[in-house]
BALOBA-1460 file (C-alpha; in Angstrom, 3 decimals):
// residues 56
<rec num="1" residu="m" x="114.923" y="85.314" z="-227.544"/>
<rec num="2" residu="s" x="117.390" y="83.967" z="-229.865"/>
<rec num="3" residu="s" x="117.349" y="83.610" z="-233.785"/>
<rec num="4" residu="p" x="120.058" y="81.164" z="-235.703"/>
<rec num="5" residu="d" x="120.216" y="84.287" z="-238.463"/>
<rec num="6" residu="t" x="121.623" y="86.686" z="-235.862"/>
<rec num="7" residu="d" x="123.091" y="84.479" z="-233.049"/>
<rec num="8" residu="d" x="126.680" y="84.986" z="-234.444"/>
<rec num="9" residu="k" x="126.328" y="88.738" z="-235.150"/>
<rec num="10" residu="a" x="127.112" y="91.651" z="-233.006"/>
<rec num="11" residu="f" x="123.776" y="93.908" z="-232.119"/>
<rec num="12" residu="a" x="124.842" y="96.850" z="-234.047"/>
<rec num="13" residu="d" x="125.363" y="94.871" z="-237.056"/>
<rec num="14" residu="v" x="121.766" y="93.278" z="-237.017"/>
<rec num="15" residu="l" x="120.488" y="97.083" z="-236.482"/>
<rec num="16" residu="a" x="122.512" y="98.139" z="-239.379"/>
<rec num="17" residu="e" x="121.278" y="95.411" z="-241.590"/>
<rec num="18" residu="h" x="117.730" y="96.634" z="-240.736"/>
<rec num="19" residu="g" x="118.461" y="100.178" z="-241.600"/>
<rec num="20" residu="r" x="119.088" y="101.185" z="-238.227"/>
<rec num="21" residu="p" x="122.776" y="101.938" z="-237.959"/>
<rec num="22" residu="v" x="124.198" y="102.984" z="-234.461"/>
<rec num="23" residu="s" x="127.423" y="104.412" z="-233.265"/>
<rec num="24" residu="a" x="129.646" y="103.111" z="-230.617"/>
<rec num="25" residu="e" x="128.708" y="106.320" z="-228.770"/>
<rec num="26" residu="g" x="125.065" y="105.529" z="-229.165"/>
<rec num="27" residu="l" x="125.458" y="101.783" z="-227.998"/>
<rec num="28" residu="g" x="127.412" y="103.004" z="-225.019"/>
<rec num="29" residu="r" x="124.685" y="105.326" z="-223.809"/>
<rec num="30" residu="a" x="122.315" y="102.583" z="-224.360"/>
<rec num="31" residu="r" x="124.458" y="100.292" z="-222.032"/>
<rec num="32" residu="r" x="124.695" y="102.816" z="-219.544"/>
<rec num="33" residu="s" x="121.134" y="103.599" z="-219.426"/>
<rec num="34" residu="l" x="120.354" y="100.143" z="-219.122"/>
<rec num="35" residu="a" x="122.587" y="99.513" z="-216.242"/>
<rec num="36" residu="d" x="120.893" y="102.939" z="-214.525"/>
<rec num="37" residu="a" x="117.732" y="101.379" z="-214.665"/>
<rec num="38" residu="r" x="118.875" y="97.667" z="-213.326"/>
<rec num="39" residu="d" x="120.433" y="99.687" z="-210.513"/>
<rec num="40" residu="r" x="117.212" y="101.790" z="-209.828"/>
<rec num="41" residu="r" x="114.959" y="98.487" z="-209.608"/>
<rec num="42" residu="d" x="113.498" y="97.877" z="-206.338"/>
<rec num="43" residu="p" x="113.347" y="93.972" z="-205.578"/>
<rec num="44" residu="a" x="111.002" y="94.417" z="-202.563"/>
<rec num="45" residu="a" x="108.616" y="96.429" z="-204.671"/>
<rec num="46" residu="r" x="108.674" y="93.869" z="-207.228"/>
<rec num="47" residu="a" x="108.077" y="91.105" z="-204.850"/>
<rec num="48" residu="a" x="105.088" y="92.950" z="-203.062"/>
<rec num="49" residu="l" x="103.419" y="93.469" z="-206.706"/>
<rec num="50" residu="l" x="103.906" y="89.778" z="-207.451"/>
<rec num="51" residu="d" x="102.347" y="88.795" z="-204.156"/>
<rec num="52" residu="r" x="99.025" y="91.168" z="-205.044"/>
<rec num="53" residu="l" x="98.742" y="89.935" z="-208.665"/>
<rec num="54" residu="r" x="98.934" y="86.283" z="-207.326"/>
<rec num="55" residu="a" x="96.225" y="87.261" z="-204.489"/>
<rec num="56" residu="a" x="93.869" y="88.770" z="-207.114"/>
């Protein structure tokens, strides 16, 4: 989702404006965590789940 108020701002700046400052180290940890989660995804399991939901 996008917002004209934040489209041209860095994520860390938007967080800081809302009282949630984050360090560069914290952003790096979050990025690594998201990348690790993406790597653990199992596309076959997701496809099987979608098939079961469609069949229900």
